Backbone as CSV, one residue per row, in Angstrom:
resi,resn,N_x,N_y,N_z,CA_x,CA_y,CA_z,C_x,C_y,C_z
1,MET,92.073,99.675,84.828,92.954,100.114,85.877,92.295,101.275,86.626
2,PRO,92.183,101.204,87.922,91.584,102.307,88.686,92.397,103.584,88.511
3,GLU,91.707,104.710,88.513,92.386,105.987,88.386,92.496,106.643,89.748
4,ILE,93.621,107.252,89.984,93.869,107.937,91.243,94.266,109.361,90.913
5,HIS,93.651,110.320,91.589,93.984,111.725,91.369,94.496,112.314,92.681
6,PRO,95.809,112.284,92.891,96.354,112.812,94.142,96.362,114.337,94.154
7,VAL,96.478,114.885,95.337,96.612,116.324,95.497,97.972,116.730,94.938
8,PRO,98.032,117.804,94.151,99.333,118.229,93.622,100.302,118.560,94.760
9,LEU,101.531,118.112,94.634,102.518,118.387,95.678,102.751,119.880,95.872
10,GLU,102.500,120.677,94.847,102.683,122.118,94.962,101.662,122.749,95.902
11,ALA,100.583,122.034,96.210,99.529,122.577,97.066,99.979,122.714,98.518
12,VAL,100.950,121.919,98.944,101.441,121.949,100.318,102.962,121.907,100.291
13,CYS,103.592,122.776,101.052,105.054,122.733,101.199,105.368,121.705,102.273
14,MET,105.645,120.476,101.862,105.843,119.388,102.817,107.079,119.583,103.682
15,ASN,108.013,120.410,103.263,109.178,120.656,104.104,108.844,121.543,105.302
16,THR,107.627,122.097,105.340,107.193,122.895,106.492,106.310,122.094,107.443
17,VAL,105.999,120.854,107.097,105.150,119.998,107.934,106.034,119.265,108.941
18,ASP,105.675,119.367,110.228,106.465,118.726,111.278,105.980,117.324,111.605
19,TYR,104.666,117.110,111.553,104.090,115.829,111.963,102.977,115.413,111.016
20,ILE,102.825,114.111,110.862,101.661,113.536,110.188,101.082,112.514,111.146
21,LEU,99.797,112.648,111.437,99.096,111.705,112.304,98.230,110.811,111.433
22,VAL,98.496,109.524,111.452,97.736,108.556,110.662,96.797,107.840,111.619
23,SER,95.498,108.077,111.447,94.520,107.539,112.394,93.818,106.282,111.905
24,ASN,93.942,105.962,110.609,93.292,104.757,110.089,94.050,104.266,108.862
25,TRP,93.765,103.034,108.474,94.532,102.443,107.375,94.264,103.126,106.046
26,HIS,93.080,103.732,105.874,92.804,104.445,104.624,93.806,105.586,104.429
27,SER,94.081,106.293,105.499,95.047,107.392,105.430,96.460,106.875,105.232
28,LEU,96.746,105.717,105.781,98.081,105.135,105.661,98.426,104.839,104.205
29,VAL,97.435,104.474,103.424,97.669,104.148,102.015,98.208,105.368,101.261
30,ALA,97.815,106.572,101.659,98.278,107.790,100.988,99.615,108.291,101.518
31,LEU,100.114,107.703,102.575,101.327,108.199,103.221,102.537,108.308,102.287
32,PRO,102.832,107.313,101.457,104.005,107.453,100.572,103.932,108.671,99.654
33,PHE,102.735,109.063,99.277,102.573,110.243,98.432,103.127,111.481,99.136
34,TYR,102.929,111.566,100.439,103.365,112.741,101.186,104.784,112.631,101.732
35,THR,105.308,111.432,101.878,106.625,111.282,102.500,107.760,111.047,101.505
36,GLU,107.474,110.534,100.349,108.522,110.221,99.377,108.664,111.346,98.354
37,ASN,109.865,111.809,98.152,110.179,112.817,97.132,109.375,114.102,97.273
38,SER,109.038,114.479,98.502,108.243,115.687,98.712,108.952,116.704,99.592
39,GLY,110.079,116.336,100.160,110.777,117.231,101.073,110.339,117.073,102.518
40,PHE,109.425,116.146,102.785,108.951,115.924,104.157,110.081,115.360,105.005
41,LYS,110.357,116.018,106.129,111.415,115.579,107.043,110.868,115.386,108.453
42,GLY,109.561,115.431,108.604,108.944,115.346,109.923,108.811,113.927,110.432
43,VAL,107.931,113.774,111.400,107.699,112.499,112.067,106.279,112.033,111.763
44,VAL,106.119,110.733,111.547,104.799,110.138,111.316,104.403,109.374,112.572
45,TYR,103.203,109.656,113.075,102.679,108.962,114.248,101.474,108.119,113.854
46,SER,101.405,106.932,114.417,100.263,106.040,114.210,100.298,104.967,115.285
47,THR,99.183,104.276,115.436,99.165,103.152,116.371,99.676,101.907,115.656
48,GLU,100.165,100.967,116.414,100.688,99.726,115.837,99.619,98.948,115.066
49,PRO,98.371,98.847,115.575,97.347,98.136,114.790,97.085,98.782,113.427
50,VAL,97.087,100.114,113.373,96.880,100.794,112.090,98.026,100.471,111.137
51,VAL,99.246,100.479,111.628,100.411,100.174,110.790,100.344,98.740,110.281
52,GLN,100.041,97.804,111.163,99.996,96.393,110.757,98.887,96.140,109.744
53,PHE,97.685,96.657,110.020,96.569,96.441,109.097,96.812,97.186,107.784
54,GLY,97.354,98.396,107.873,97.656,99.165,106.667,98.675,98.477,105.786
55,ARG,99.676,97.854,106.398,100.680,97.119,105.626,100.014,95.977,104.859
56,LEU,99.127,95.249,105.533,98.412,94.156,104.861,97.555,94.675,103.712
57,MET,96.870,95.790,103.948,96.010,96.340,102.904,96.825,96.836,101.712
58,MET,97.983,97.434,101.958,98.831,97.875,100.850,99.301,96.692,100.014
59,LEU,99.666,95.602,100.677,100.070,94.403,99.942,98.906,93.851,99.121
60,GLU,97.705,93.888,99.689,96.512,93.449,98.949,96.275,94.339,97.733
61,LEU,96.424,95.661,97.906,96.217,96.580,96.789,97.232,96.349,95.675
62,ILE,98.473,96.101,96.045,99.502,95.812,95.039,99.136,94.551,94.267
63,ASP,98.724,93.525,94.989,98.323,92.274,94.345,97.121,92.496,93.430
64,TYR,96.144,93.263,93.898,94.946,93.556,93.112,95.320,94.278,91.814
65,HIS,96.139,95.314,91.909,96.532,96.071,90.718,97.335,95.223,89.744
66,ASP,98.130,94.311,90.262,98.899,93.424,89.386,98.002,92.459,88.616
67,ARG,96.828,92.135,89.180,95.937,91.169,88.531,94.947,91.814,87.574
68,ILE,94.818,93.119,87.592,93.854,93.797,86.730,94.302,93.687,85.275
69,VAL,93.372,93.316,84.430,93.649,93.238,82.996,93.309,94.593,82.393
70,SER,94.271,95.197,81.744,94.053,96.496,81.125,93.550,96.283,79.702
71,ASP,92.264,96.498,79.513,91.682,96.364,78.179,90.588,97.410,78.005
72,ASP,89.976,97.435,76.837,88.952,98.434,76.550,87.698,98.263,77.389
73,VAL,87.397,97.064,77.838,86.191,96.833,78.637,86.242,97.658,79.919
74,GLY,87.404,97.754,80.526,87.551,98.498,81.765,87.471,100.001,81.597
75,ARG,87.497,100.490,80.360,87.439,101.926,80.114,86.101,102.385,79.536
76,LYS,85.150,101.489,79.401,83.871,101.865,78.782,83.118,102.920,79.583
77,TRP,83.330,102.964,80.895,82.614,103.941,81.712,83.020,105.372,81.360
78,LYS,84.158,105.550,80.681,84.608,106.884,80.299,83.925,107.397,79.035
79,ASP,83.310,106.514,78.283,82.674,106.884,77.025,81.443,107.743,77.314
80,PRO,81.410,109.005,76.832,80.266,109.887,77.108,78.940,109.362,76.570
81,SER,78.982,108.496,75.557,77.731,107.991,74.985,77.106,106.895,75.844
82,VAL,77.862,106.352,76.797,77.327,105.317,77.686,76.534,106.001,78.784
83,GLN,75.296,105.524,78.996,74.456,106.156,80.023,74.159,105.226,81.136
């Protein structure tokens, strides 16, 4: 399973942010992290192509994560003895 290390929500007071500008689909993937359960009440701006492509990519990522088999083989890279 891929590991994700998001920025701690305590690092930014999202209730003080007025706008978020999403310029590409990579940034769109992180949007729920900043808008859900963070106190963000501002406005999100993006172009329609970014929104449409980002939606497709998010659905692909969900499908990808659902198909990943969680086993020891996928964690071997964490073993310090592996070079």
